[in-house]
C-alpha positions in Angstrom: -44.8 92.5 -57.2 -41.0 92.5 -56.8 -38.9 90.8 -59.5 -35.7 89.3 -58.3 -33.3 87.4 -60.6 -32.6 84.8 -57.8 -36.1 83.4 -58.3 -35.7 82.9 -62.0 -31.9 82.3 -62.5 -30.1 79.3 -61.2 -27.6 79.9 -58.4 -23.9 79.5 -59.3 -21.0 78.5 -57.1 -17.9 80.5 -57.6 -19.2 82.3 -60.7 -21.5 85.3 -61.3 -24.0 85.2 -64.1 -24.1 88.1 -66.6 -27.5 89.2 -65.5 -26.5 89.3 -61.8 -23.7 91.7 -62.8 -25.6 93.7 -65.4 -28.4 94.1 -62.8 -26.1 95.9 -60.5 -25.3 99.1 -62.4 -22.3 101.0 -61.2 -24.1 104.3 -61.8 -27.9 104.6 -61.5 -29.8 107.6 -62.9 -32.9 108.1 -60.7 -35.1 108.9 -63.6 -33.7 106.0 -65.7 -32.5 108.2 -68.6 -31.8 106.9 -71.1 -34.2 104.0 -71.0 -32.7 100.6 -71.9 -33.4 96.9 -72.4 -31.1 93.9 -72.0 -32.1 91.2 -74.4 -30.7 87.6 -74.3 -29.9 86.2 -77.7 -28.6 82.9 -76.4 -26.5 81.5 -73.5 -23.4 83.5 -74.4 -24.8 86.6 -76.3 -26.8 89.6 -75.2 -27.8 92.9 -76.6 -28.2 96.2 -74.7 -30.7 98.5 -76.4 -30.7 102.2 -75.4 -33.4 104.6 -76.5 -31.5 107.7 -77.8 -34.0 109.7 -79.9 -32.2 112.6 -81.6 -28.7 111.4 -80.9 -26.3 110.6 -83.7 -23.6 108.0 -83.5 -21.0 110.8 -83.4 -22.6 112.0 -80.1 -22.0 108.7 -78.3 -18.9 107.1 -76.9 -18.6 103.5 -75.5 -15.6 102.6 -73.3 -14.7 99.4 -71.5 -12.3 99.4 -68.6 -11.9 96.9 -65.7 -15.0 94.9 -66.6 -17.3 98.0 -66.7 -18.8 99.2 -70.0 -19.7 102.9 -69.9 -21.9 104.5 -72.6 -21.8 108.3 -72.7 -23.6 110.8 -74.9 -23.7 114.5 -75.3 -25.5 116.4 -78.0 -24.8 119.9 -79.1 -27.9 122.2 -78.7 -29.3 123.4 -81.9 -30.0 127.1 -82.3 -33.5 128.2 -82.6 -36.6 128.8 -80.5 -38.6 125.8 -79.5 -42.4 126.2 -78.8 -42.3 122.7 -77.1 -39.2 120.6 -76.4 -40.1 117.1 -75.4 -37.1 115.2 -76.8 -34.3 115.2 -74.3 -30.9 116.2 -75.5 -29.2 116.2 -72.1 -25.8 114.6 -71.5 -25.9 111.1 -70.0 -23.6 108.4 -68.8 -24.7 104.8 -68.1 -22.4 102.1 -66.9 -22.9 98.3 -66.9 -20.8 95.7 -65.0 -19.8 93.0 -67.4 -19.4 89.3 -66.4 -16.0 87.7 -66.7 -14.9 87.0 -70.3 -17.8 89.2 -71.6 -16.9 91.9 -74.2 -18.8 94.2 -76.5 -18.6 92.9 -80.0 -20.4 95.6 -82.0 -22.5 98.7 -81.7 -25.1 100.0 -84.1 -27.4 103.0 -84.1 -30.8 102.4 -85.9 -34.1 104.3 -85.7 -33.1 106.1 -82.5 -32.0 102.9 -80.7 -28.3 102.1 -79.9 -27.7 98.3 -80.0 -24.6 97.1 -78.2 -23.9 93.3 -78.8 -22.1 91.5 -76.0 -20.6 88.0 -76.1 -19.1 85.8 -73.4 -16.1 83.8 -74.7 -15.0 81.5 -71.9 -11.6 80.0 -72.6 -11.8 76.2 -73.0 -9.7 75.5 -69.9 -12.2 77.5 -67.8 -15.4 75.7 -69.1 -17.1 73.2 -66.9 -16.0 69.6 -67.3 -17.4 66.2 -66.4 -14.9 63.9 -64.7 -15.3 60.3 -65.4 -15.2 58.1 -62.3 -12.9 55.0 -62.8 
């Protein structure tokens, strides 16, 4: 079964929805590393959750430029001999296109998950209006 956003999200005329833009990643890792979720809090707030076991907040950088948020991470290899190494420590870069007026508001690392909160703050003059017919 193929999931398409068009089937579940209303069409918009002249505007792109956040999920339309987030769904089109500007860089795609074939293996999906690191794995992530996009969670909708309400109509103007979302949280991106990245699974980053073993990474510390000092290993991660979040940048926003021209409507694209890029999350990068690189962990220094620990010395020692591993008998088994199943937790990835490889360098990564994952980019998300952000809808107009959407900005990251905070980032938190908790239990191996990076949470990046996004909020869309549309200026009052850009919000839809109802025109009364006289």
